[in-house]
C-alpha positions as CSV (number, residue, x, y, z in Angstrom):
1,M,79.7,71.6,85.7
2,S,82.0,69.2,85.1
3,T,85.8,69.7,84.2
4,S,85.2,68.5,80.3
5,G,82.2,70.9,80.1
6,I,84.5,73.8,81.2
7,R,87.1,72.7,79.0
8,R,84.3,72.8,75.7
9,L,83.7,76.4,77.0
10,V,86.8,77.5,76.9
11,E,87.8,76.0,73.6
12,T,84.2,77.6,72.4
13,A,85.7,80.7,73.4
14,L,88.5,80.6,72.2
15,V,87.5,79.5,68.8
16,R,84.9,82.7,68.8
17,L,87.6,85.4,69.8
18,F,90.4,83.7,68.0
19,P,89.6,81.4,65.0
20,G,92.0,79.7,62.7
21,S,95.7,80.8,62.9
22,F,94.7,83.1,65.8
23,R,94.4,80.1,68.1
24,A,98.0,80.3,69.3
25,A,97.5,83.7,70.8
26,G,94.4,82.7,72.5
27,T,96.3,79.8,74.0
28,M,98.8,82.0,75.4
29,L,96.3,84.3,76.6
30,I,94.6,80.9,78.6
31,V,98.2,80.2,79.6
32,F,99.2,83.9,80.7
33,L,95.9,84.2,82.9
34,G,96.5,80.6,84.4
35,V,99.9,81.3,85.5
36,S,99.1,84.8,86.8
37,L,96.4,83.5,89.0
38,L,98.8,80.4,90.4
39,T,101.2,83.3,91.2
40,R,98.7,85.3,92.6
41,I,97.6,82.6,94.8
42,G,100.9,81.5,95.7
43,L,101.7,85.2,96.9
44,A,98.9,85.0,99.3
45,L,100.1,81.8,100.8
46,F,103.8,83.0,101.0
47,N,102.6,86.4,102.6
48,G,101.0,83.8,105.5
49,E,97.6,86.2,106.1
50,A,95.4,84.3,106.8
51,V,92.8,87.1,107.1
52,E,93.2,87.4,102.8
53,F,91.4,84.3,102.6
54,L,88.1,85.6,103.7
55,P,85.6,85.2,101.5
56,W,85.0,88.8,100.5
57,R,88.4,89.8,100.0
58,L,89.7,86.6,98.5
59,A,86.6,87.3,95.8
60,G,87.7,91.0,95.4
61,W,91.8,90.1,94.6
62,L,90.8,87.2,92.5
63,S,88.4,89.1,90.7
64,I,90.3,92.3,90.3
65,G,93.2,90.8,89.7
66,T,91.9,88.6,87.0
67,L,90.8,91.9,84.9
68,Y,94.4,93.0,85.6
69,D,95.7,89.7,84.2
70,L,93.5,90.7,81.0
71,A,95.1,94.1,80.6
72,A,98.3,92.4,80.7
73,G,97.7,89.7,78.6
74,V,96.1,91.5,75.5
75,F,99.8,92.6,74.9
76,L,101.5,89.5,75.3
77,I,99.1,88.3,72.4
78,L,100.1,90.6,69.9
79,P,103.2,88.6,68.8
80,F,101.1,85.7,68.2
81,A,98.2,87.4,66.6
82,L,100.8,89.2,64.5
83,L,102.4,86.2,63.2
84,A,98.7,85.1,62.1
85,W,98.1,88.2,60.4
86,L,101.1,88.3,58.1
87,W,101.7,84.6,57.3
88,P,99.7,83.2,54.4
89,A,96.8,81.4,55.0
90,A,97.9,78.4,53.5
91,R,101.6,78.4,52.8
92,A,104.5,76.7,54.5
93,R,101.9,75.6,57.2
94,R,104.6,73.3,59.0
95,A,107.2,76.3,59.4
96,F,104.4,78.5,60.7
97,G,103.5,75.6,63.6
98,I,107.4,75.6,64.4
99,V,107.9,79.4,64.3
100,N,104.7,79.4,67.1
101,V,106.1,76.9,69.0
102,A,109.6,78.6,69.0
103,V,107.9,82.1,69.7
104,A,106.0,80.1,72.4
105,V,108.9,78.7,74.1
106,V,110.5,82.5,74.9
107,A,107.0,83.8,75.9
108,L,106.8,80.8,78.2
109,A,110.2,80.9,79.5
110,G,109.9,84.6,80.4
111,L,106.5,84.0,81.6
112,A,108.2,81.6,84.6
113,F,111.0,84.1,85.1
114,C,108.9,86.9,85.7
115,S,106.8,84.6,88.3
116,V,109.5,83.7,89.9
117,S,111.1,87.2,90.1
118,E,107.8,88.8,91.4
119,F,108.4,86.0,94.5
120,V,112.0,87.4,95.1
121,F,110.7,90.9,94.9
122,W,107.6,90.2,97.3
123,N,109.9,88.9,99.9
124,E,112.3,92.0,99.8
125,F,109.2,94.7,99.3
126,S,105.9,92.9,100.1
127,S,105.0,94.4,96.7
128,R,104.1,93.5,93.2
129,F,106.6,95.4,90.9
130,N,107.2,98.9,91.1
131,F,109.6,101.8,91.2
132,I,112.1,99.5,92.2
133,A,111.9,97.1,89.9
134,V,112.2,100.0,87.3
135,D,115.6,100.8,88.3
136,Y,116.6,97.4,88.7
137,L,116.4,97.1,85.2
138,I,118.7,100.3,84.5
139,Y,121.2,98.8,87.0
140,T,121.4,95.3,85.1
141,R,125.1,95.0,86.2
142,E,124.3,95.3,90.0
143,V,121.5,93.4,90.1
144,I,122.0,90.4,87.8
145,G,125.7,90.5,90.4
146,N,123.4,90.2,93.1
147,I,121.0,87.4,91.9
148,R,124.1,85.3,91.3
149,E,125.7,86.4,94.3
150,S,122.6,85.6,96.5
151,Y,120.8,82.5,95.4
152,P,121.8,79.3,93.9
153,M,121.3,79.7,90.4
154,T,121.8,76.5,88.8
155,P,118.7,74.8,90.9
156,I,117.1,77.9,89.8
157,F,117.6,78.0,86.0
158,A,116.7,74.4,86.1
159,G,113.6,75.0,87.7
160,L,112.7,77.4,85.7
161,G,113.4,75.3,82.5
162,A,111.1,72.6,84.1
163,V,108.2,74.9,84.6
164,T,108.8,76.2,80.8
165,A,108.7,72.2,79.7
166,I,105.6,71.6,81.6
167,L,103.9,75.0,80.3
168,L,104.8,74.1,76.8
169,A,103.8,70.7,77.0
170,L,100.2,71.8,78.3
171,S,100.2,74.1,75.7
172,V,102.2,72.7,72.2
173,R,98.8,70.9,71.0
174,S,97.0,74.1,70.6
175,L,99.7,75.7,69.5
176,W,100.1,73.7,66.5
177,R,96.6,73.0,65.6
178,A,96.9,76.9,64.9
179,S,98.5,76.3,61.9
180,A,96.3,74.0,60.3
181,P,94.9,75.4,57.0
182,S,92.9,78.4,57.5
183,S,90.1,80.1,54.9
184,A,90.5,83.4,56.2
185,G,91.5,86.0,53.8
186,F,94.2,88.8,54.4
187,G,91.2,91.0,55.0
188,R,89.6,89.1,57.8
189,R,92.4,88.4,59.4
190,S,93.0,92.3,59.4
191,L,90.0,92.6,61.3
192,Y,90.5,90.5,63.9
193,M,94.1,92.1,64.2
194,A,92.3,95.3,64.5
195,G,90.5,94.1,67.5
196,Y,93.4,92.7,69.4
197,V,95.5,95.9,68.8
198,A,92.3,98.2,69.7
199,A,92.2,95.9,72.7
200,A,95.4,96.9,73.8
201,L,95.1,100.3,73.1
202,V,92.1,100.4,75.5
203,S,94.1,98.7,78.0
204,F,96.4,101.2,78.2
205,A,94.4,104.3,78.0
206,V,91.9,102.8,80.5
207,V,93.0,100.5,82.8
208,P,93.4,102.4,86.2
209,A,95.9,101.7,89.2
210,S,93.1,102.6,91.6
211,W,91.0,99.4,90.7
212,K,93.3,97.7,93.6
213,E,92.1,100.0,96.4
214,F,88.8,97.9,96.6
215,S,90.3,97.4,100.1
216,D,91.8,99.2,103.1
217,S,94.1,96.2,102.9
218,V,97.5,96.9,101.3
219,Q,98.2,93.2,100.9
220,A,94.8,92.6,99.1
221,Q,95.5,95.6,97.1
222,Q,98.6,94.3,96.1
223,L,97.5,90.8,95.5
224,A,95.1,92.0,93.1
225,G,97.8,93.4,91.2
226,N,99.5,91.9,87.9
227,G,103.5,91.8,87.8
228,P,103.9,92.7,84.4
229,W,101.1,95.6,84.3
230,E,102.7,97.0,87.5
231,F,105.8,97.1,86.0
232,F,104.9,98.9,82.8
233,H,102.6,101.7,85.0
234,A,105.5,102.5,87.2
235,F,107.8,102.8,84.1
236,N,105.6,104.9,82.6
237,T,104.7,107.2,85.8
238,N,108.1,107.2,87.4
239,E,108.2,110.8,87.3
240,I,104.8,112.3,89.2
241,D,104.0,116.0,89.0
242,Y,102.5,117.0,92.6
243,D,100.4,119.2,91.5
244,R,98.5,117.1,88.8
245,F,97.7,113.9,90.6
246,Y,97.9,115.1,94.7
247,P,95.6,116.8,97.2
248,T,96.9,120.4,96.9
249,L,96.2,124.1,98.3
250,P,96.6,127.5,96.5
251,I,100.5,127.7,96.5
252,D,100.4,130.7,98.6
253,Q,98.3,128.8,101.7
254,A,100.9,126.2,101.0
255,Y,104.0,128.1,101.5
256,L,102.4,129.7,104.8
257,E,101.3,126.3,106.3
258,L,104.8,126.1,105.9
259,R,106.0,129.1,107.6
260,K,103.5,128.3,110.5
261,E,106.0,125.0,110.7
262,F,108.7,127.0,111.4
263,T,107.3,129.4,113.7
264,E,105.8,126.8,116.1
265,A,108.8,126.3,117.8
266,G,109.5,129.9,118.1
267,P,110.8,133.7,116.5
268,V,111.9,132.7,112.9
269,Q,114.1,135.4,110.7
270,F,112.3,134.8,107.4
271,T,114.5,136.6,104.7
272,G,111.7,137.6,102.5
273,S,112.7,135.8,99.6
274,A,110.0,135.8,97.1
275,T,111.6,133.0,95.2
276,L,111.7,130.5,98.2
277,P,109.3,131.7,101.0
278,I,110.7,129.5,103.8
279,E,114.2,130.9,103.3
280,R,115.6,132.1,106.7
281,R,118.6,133.1,108.2
282,I,120.1,130.6,111.2
283,T,122.0,132.2,113.9
284,G,124.2,129.9,115.9
285,A,123.6,129.8,119.7
286,G,127.4,130.6,120.3
287,P,130.5,130.8,119.1
288,E,130.9,128.1,115.7
289,K,132.9,125.1,116.6
290,R,135.1,124.4,113.9
291,L,134.8,120.7,113.8
292,N,135.3,118.2,111.3
293,V,132.5,115.9,110.4
294,V,132.2,112.6,109.1
295,L,128.6,111.5,108.5
296,I,128.1,107.8,107.9
297,S,125.1,106.7,106.2
298,V,124.6,103.1,107.1
299,E,123.1,100.6,104.3
300,S,119.9,99.0,105.7
301,L,120.2,99.9,109.3
302,S,116.8,99.3,111.0
303,A,116.7,100.8,114.6
304,D,115.4,97.1,116.0
305,Y,118.7,95.4,114.7
306,L,120.3,97.4,117.6
307,G,120.7,96.5,121.5
308,K,119.8,100.1,122.4
309,F,116.4,99.5,120.5
310,G,115.6,95.8,122.0
311,N,117.8,93.4,120.0
312,P,119.2,90.5,122.0
313,K,121.2,89.0,119.8
314,G,124.3,91.4,120.0
315,L,124.4,92.4,117.0
316,T,125.9,96.0,117.2
317,P,128.0,96.1,120.3
318,N,130.0,98.9,119.4
319,L,127.1,100.8,117.9
320,D,125.5,100.7,121.5
321,R,128.8,101.6,123.4
322,L,129.1,104.5,120.9
323,A,125.5,105.5,121.8
324,D,126.0,105.3,125.4
325,A,129.2,107.5,125.1
326,G,127.3,110.1,122.7
327,L,123.9,111.5,121.8
328,L,121.4,108.8,121.0
329,F,118.1,109.6,118.9
330,T,115.3,107.0,119.3
331,Q,112.2,108.5,117.1
332,L,114.1,109.2,114.1
333,Y,112.3,108.1,111.1
334,A,113.6,107.5,107.4
335,T,112.1,109.3,104.4
336,G,111.9,106.3,102.3
337,T,112.8,102.6,101.6
338,R,116.0,103.4,98.9
339,T,119.4,104.4,99.4
340,V,118.7,107.5,97.2
341,R,115.8,108.8,99.4
342,G,118.3,108.7,102.3
343,L,121.0,110.6,100.6
344,E,118.4,112.9,99.5
345,A,117.1,113.9,103.0
346,L,120.6,114.1,104.3
347,A,121.8,116.3,101.7
348,L,118.9,118.4,101.0
349,S,116.9,118.2,103.9
350,L,113.9,117.8,101.5
351,P,110.7,115.7,102.1
352,P,110.4,112.7,99.7
353,T,108.3,114.2,96.6
354,P,106.6,111.3,94.5
355,G,108.7,109.9,91.9
356,H,112.2,109.7,92.0
357,S,114.7,110.7,94.5
358,V,115.7,114.4,93.5
359,V,119.7,112.4,93.2
360,K,118.1,110.7,90.5
361,R,116.3,113.7,88.6
362,P,117.3,115.9,86.0
363,N,117.9,119.9,87.1
364,N,119.4,118.7,90.3
365,E,123.0,120.8,90.1
366,N,123.8,123.3,92.3
367,L,121.6,122.8,94.9
368,H,121.4,124.1,98.5
369,T,123.2,121.0,100.2
370,I,124.7,120.6,103.5
371,G,127.9,120.3,101.6
372,E,127.2,124.1,100.5
373,V,127.0,125.0,103.9
374,F,130.4,123.6,104.9
375,A,132.0,124.8,101.7
376,D,130.9,128.6,102.5
377,K,132.6,128.1,105.9
378,G,135.7,127.0,104.2
379,Y,135.6,123.1,104.5
380,E,136.2,120.5,101.9
381,P,133.0,118.5,101.2
382,L,133.5,115.0,100.9
383,Y,131.3,111.7,99.5
384,L,132.9,108.7,99.5
385,Y,131.3,105.2,98.3
386,G,132.3,101.7,98.5
387,G,130.7,100.8,95.1
388,Y,130.9,102.6,91.8
389,G,129.6,106.1,90.9
390,Y,127.6,105.9,88.5
391,F,124.7,103.6,90.5
392,D,122.0,105.7,91.4
393,N,123.4,108.6,90.0
394,M,125.3,109.3,92.8
395,E,129.0,110.8,90.9
396,H,126.8,113.1,88.9
397,F,124.4,114.6,91.9
398,F,127.4,114.8,94.4
399,G,130.1,116.2,92.0
400,S,127.7,118.6,90.6
401,N,126.9,119.8,94.1
402,G,129.8,120.7,95.5
403,Y,131.3,117.7,97.0
404,T,134.9,115.9,96.2
405,F,133.6,112.6,95.0
406,I,135.3,109.2,95.5
407,D,134.3,106.1,95.4
408,R,136.4,102.2,94.6
409,T,138.0,103.4,91.8
410,A,140.5,105.1,94.2
411,I,141.3,102.1,96.3
412,P,144.1,99.7,94.8
413,S,143.3,96.2,94.2
414,A,145.9,95.1,96.7
415,D,144.1,97.1,99.2
416,I,140.8,95.5,99.2
417,H,139.8,92.6,101.4
418,Y,136.7,91.5,99.7
419,E,134.2,92.8,97.4
420,N,131.1,91.9,95.8
421,I,128.9,93.0,93.3
422,W,127.9,95.8,95.3
423,G,131.3,97.4,96.5
424,V,134.4,96.8,98.7
425,A,134.1,95.8,102.1
426,D,133.3,98.3,104.7
427,E,136.6,98.3,106.4
428,D,138.3,98.8,102.5
429,L,136.0,101.8,102.4
430,F,136.8,103.0,105.9
431,S,140.7,102.8,105.3
432,L,139.9,105.0,102.1
433,T,138.3,107.3,104.3
434,L,141.3,107.4,106.8
435,R,143.6,108.0,103.9
436,E,141.6,111.0,102.1
437,L,140.8,112.6,105.4
438,D,144.2,112.3,106.4
439,R,145.5,114.5,103.3
440,R,142.6,116.8,103.9
441,H,144.0,117.2,107.9
442,A,147.8,117.3,106.3
443,A,147.1,120.3,104.0
444,G,145.2,122.1,106.9
445,R,141.6,122.1,105.6
446,K,138.6,121.3,107.7
447,F,136.2,118.4,106.1
448,F,133.0,117.1,106.0
449,A,132.9,113.7,104.7
450,H,129.9,111.6,103.9
451,V,130.5,108.1,104.0
452,M,127.9,105.8,102.3
453,T,128.4,102.0,103.4
454,T,127.4,98.7,101.1
455,S,128.2,95.5,103.2
456,N,124.7,95.4,105.3
457,H,122.9,94.4,101.5
458,R,122.3,90.7,100.1
459,P,124.5,89.1,99.2
460,Y,125.6,89.6,103.0
461,T,129.3,88.6,102.3
462,Y,132.0,90.0,104.1
463,P,135.9,88.7,105.2
464,D,136.2,85.9,106.8
465,G,137.4,85.8,110.6
466,R,136.0,89.2,111.6
467,I,132.8,88.4,113.2
468,D,131.3,85.0,114.6
469,I,128.6,84.7,112.0
470,P,129.7,83.1,108.8
471,P,129.5,85.4,105.7
472,H,126.6,84.6,103.2
473,T,124.3,83.4,105.7
474,S,122.2,86.0,106.9
475,A,121.1,89.8,107.2
476,E,121.9,89.7,110.7
477,G,125.8,88.6,110.1
478,A,126.1,91.7,107.5
479,V,124.8,93.8,110.4
480,K,127.2,92.4,112.7
481,Y,130.0,92.8,110.3
482,T,129.4,96.1,109.6
483,D,129.1,97.1,113.2
484,W,132.4,95.4,113.3
485,A,134.1,97.8,110.4
486,I,132.5,100.7,112.2
487,G,133.8,100.1,115.8
488,N,137.2,99.0,114.1
489,F,136.9,102.5,111.8
490,I,136.6,104.3,115.2
491,E,139.3,102.7,117.2
492,R,142.0,103.5,114.2
493,A,140.6,106.8,113.9
494,R,141.9,107.8,117.3
495,A,145.3,107.5,116.6
496,H,145.1,110.4,114.0
497,P,145.4,113.9,114.9
498,W,142.0,114.9,113.5
499,F,140.1,112.7,115.9
500,D,139.3,114.6,119.0
501,D,138.2,117.7,116.9
502,T,135.6,115.7,114.7
503,L,132.1,115.0,115.2
504,F,131.1,111.7,114.1
505,V,127.2,110.8,112.6
506,I,126.1,107.6,112.5
507,V,122.9,106.9,110.7
508,A,121.0,104.5,108.7
509,D,120.0,105.7,104.5
510,H,116.7,103.4,105.5
511,C,115.3,99.9,106.9
512,A,116.1,96.8,105.9
513,A,112.7,95.6,104.7
514,A,109.8,97.4,103.4
515,R,107.2,94.8,104.0
516,G,104.2,95.9,106.4
517,K,100.3,96.0,106.6
518,T,100.0,99.5,105.5
519,D,101.5,101.9,103.1
520,L,103.8,103.2,105.7
521,P,104.5,100.7,108.2
522,L,106.2,102.9,111.1
523,D,108.0,100.2,112.4
524,R,109.7,100.3,108.7
525,F,110.7,103.3,108.4
526,H,112.2,103.5,112.2
527,I,116.1,104.1,112.1
528,P,118.9,105.2,114.6
529,L,120.9,108.4,114.6
530,L,124.3,108.6,117.0
531,V,126.2,111.7,117.6
532,Y,130.0,111.0,118.8
533,A,132.2,113.1,119.5
534,P,133.9,112.5,123.3
535,R,135.3,115.9,123.8
536,H,132.5,118.0,122.5
537,V,129.2,116.3,123.0
538,A,127.8,115.1,126.3
539,P,125.9,111.6,126.0
540,A,122.3,112.2,126.4
541,R,119.2,110.3,125.3
542,I,116.9,112.0,122.8
543,D,113.4,111.0,122.4
544,T,112.0,113.8,120.1
545,V,110.2,112.4,117.3
546,A,111.9,113.6,113.7
547,S,112.8,112.6,110.1
548,Q,115.7,112.3,108.4
549,I,115.3,115.3,106.9
550,D,116.6,116.9,110.4
551,V,119.9,115.6,110.5
552,A,121.7,118.1,108.4
553,P,120.2,121.1,110.8
554,T,120.9,119.0,113.8
555,V,124.4,118.9,112.8
556,L,124.9,122.7,112.0
557,A,123.2,123.6,115.0
558,L,125.8,121.2,117.1
559,L,128.3,123.9,115.7
560,N,126.3,126.4,116.0
561,F,126.7,127.7,112.6
562,S,125.0,130.9,111.4
563,Y,123.6,130.4,107.6
564,V,121.1,131.2,105.2
565,S,119.0,127.8,105.3
566,R,116.6,126.5,102.3
567,F,116.1,123.5,104.1
568,F,113.1,121.8,105.1
569,G,114.2,119.9,108.0
570,Q,114.6,121.6,111.6
571,D,117.1,121.4,114.7
572,I,115.8,118.4,116.6
573,L,117.4,119.3,119.5
574,T,115.6,122.5,120.0
575,E,112.8,123.4,117.4
576,G,112.0,119.7,117.6
577,K,111.5,119.5,120.9
578,S,107.7,121.9,120.5
579,H,107.6,120.5,117.2
580,Q,107.6,116.8,116.9
581,R,106.8,115.4,113.4
582,A,108.2,113.2,110.6
583,V,107.9,112.8,106.5
584,M,108.2,109.1,104.9
585,A,107.2,108.0,101.7
586,N,106.8,104.7,99.9
587,Y,106.7,104.7,96.2
588,Q,103.9,106.7,95.6
589,T,102.2,107.1,98.8
590,V,103.8,110.1,101.4
591,G,103.1,110.3,104.4
592,Y,103.5,113.1,107.5
593,L,103.3,111.6,111.5
594,E,102.3,114.1,114.1
595,N,100.7,113.7,117.0
596,G,100.3,109.9,116.5
597,M,98.2,110.6,113.3
598,L,99.8,109.6,110.0
599,V,98.6,111.7,106.8
600,E,99.1,109.5,103.7
601,L,98.7,111.9,100.3
602,R,98.0,109.0,97.3
603,P,97.4,110.1,93.8
604,Q,94.2,110.8,92.3
605,R,94.3,113.9,94.9
606,R,93.2,111.4,97.5
607,V,93.7,111.6,101.5
608,R,93.7,109.1,104.3
609,V,94.3,109.9,108.0
610,V,95.2,106.8,110.1
611,D,96.2,106.2,113.9
612,A,99.8,105.6,113.6
613,A,99.8,102.6,116.0
614,T,96.9,100.5,114.8
615,G,96.6,101.9,111.0
616,K,92.9,102.4,111.1
617,E,91.5,105.5,109.5
618,L,90.0,107.9,111.5
619,A,86.8,109.8,111.3
620,P,87.4,113.5,109.5
621,S,88.0,116.1,112.3
622,E,89.5,119.5,113.3
623,P,93.0,117.8,113.8
624,T,93.1,115.6,110.8
625,H,92.3,118.7,108.8
626,H,94.7,120.6,110.5
627,F,97.7,118.0,109.8
628,T,96.6,117.1,106.4
629,D,97.0,120.9,105.5
630,E,100.4,120.6,107.4
631,A,101.3,117.5,105.1
632,I,100.3,119.2,102.2
633,G,102.0,122.4,102.5
634,Y,105.5,120.1,102.8
635,Y,105.1,117.9,100.0
636,Q,103.2,120.7,97.5
637,G,106.0,123.2,98.8
638,A,109.1,120.6,98.2
639,S,107.5,120.0,94.6
640,D,107.1,123.3,93.9
641,A,110.5,124.6,94.8
642,F,112.2,122.2,93.0
643,R,110.5,122.5,90.0
644,R,110.9,126.1,89.5
645,G,115.0,125.8,90.7
646,A,113.9,127.4,94.2
647,L,116.5,125.3,95.8
648,R,119.9,126.5,94.0
649,Q,122.4,127.8,95.6
650,P,122.5,131.7,96.3
651,G,123.8,133.0,93.2
652,V,123.3,130.5,90.3
653,L,119.8,130.6,90.8
654,I,118.1,129.6,87.5
655,P,113.9,130.3,87.8
656,R,111.8,128.4,85.7
657,P,108.1,129.6,84.9
658,V,105.6,127.8,86.9
659,E,103.7,125.6,85.0
């Protein structure tokens, strides 16, 4: 069929589906479908995976993608349909045309902005919009500031303006034609309007997220999606009921699987708690070591940045030296791809249940944290952050769980060498840390300080003259600066009287990127963990597969602390040797890694077991069923325990009925 024939076919369809003054709505739908198609193809080219252009894959993500585009497009047309419905049939038609064009300019600018935003988001996460995009809408100050500091805004806005003008030029003639006098009365227009509203309601109620899963290729699934549709789907499902959407076992069996997990490494002293069947007494291996602890969670520090993990660029000389002088854990995996997931794992020793991190959920006060264990031992738990505490609900979470919360507001302006939208430079955060720790030591108080850095984050800016990579040039520069700041902090700390009796723990909150060819690419979860205390911890390399949820139990074990534990993690140095496993999640998919197999639990009660190295799905077998039950035990148990209030501190337990 010729181009003119296709045009006539499209125009005929427009006239039938969008007659008279409703033509503007039909025009905008065509423009939306065209922009969505070009965005989808552009993302595929940007992704650079030639396999996605194989005919059978191309047909899949293009055809299914068009269905999602239509599902989103029916909402875009509603403002234009509303105008056509309410505007009198034969009055002020010129004004009607002007209003149509004005509304179209706003819609087209928004469409261009959304398309460009998808490329920025894809570059970071290799995904259409998801939970993270919803969070970005909430924290507009930080996100807009980050964009302004990271990208050249003038040419970007000029480009957006040009794209909007091109789209308007292509559609203005048809938009203006919609203002021609119409013979349709209000009753007939009402029937059409009812049809458009019904289409939108059907789209909202019927179109499932599972259509995208026509292929095992995660990239093909993402290409088949539609950015606006994905955004509102994520907004509508950011709290997910595990029992309703994920594979489950009878709850008693789920906890039995968990109890087996803990007994796999040896005898366990369960307390017999009916509230939380995995509650157990931990007995220290010797006399308690009353050491201070400084836990540094480093923003976006992937393991492959470190020389110790094979990076040849010399980005982390200080961390590499500390690794030589302390414990280096080589097979630790983050639980997620966001800071709040790392904080949840480090503070609560809790698997990453679907939906938001517990740090951002309601009813997250008075929980059993590593800070609570230290407080019971007479320590003061501190949380120090270089940004503002409202971000990611940090101040509420840590402040409501017994920590003294300290953020950038505690730093005088004169003491700040550099700051960007995320927070002060890491060196200034560490100066604040030294000051606060000196105060506790002078008052005779032991401290557990959790320090959260910010500099290793786009826009990758930091003070001049610290390292040989200029600021604002690359992620590698930010890594090298953060390494410098940590090394400088350790050297400054040596002059303080509390240094010799302090355990320094350095761990990433998550990796630098979530991009990968599978839902849970292991290399995008691999992070470093270092423990440094030259007078108390002998150097060693620990190759045990472990998870971020194991950091808290391991730190407490190094101090020989005895306590009642509600943690889901284990001591890597003892239990971990005979029970190597890791938990991790990426938005809605939660995973469990053990013995070279990765169990993926997904909504609609779906399960995949894949070879962890290749990502190839494994045939059902006794081992796959066994590891699937273990995975369900972890996630169902954690979801149930939080929902019922069973993770609250002893003495403040507020039982809630099981729904």
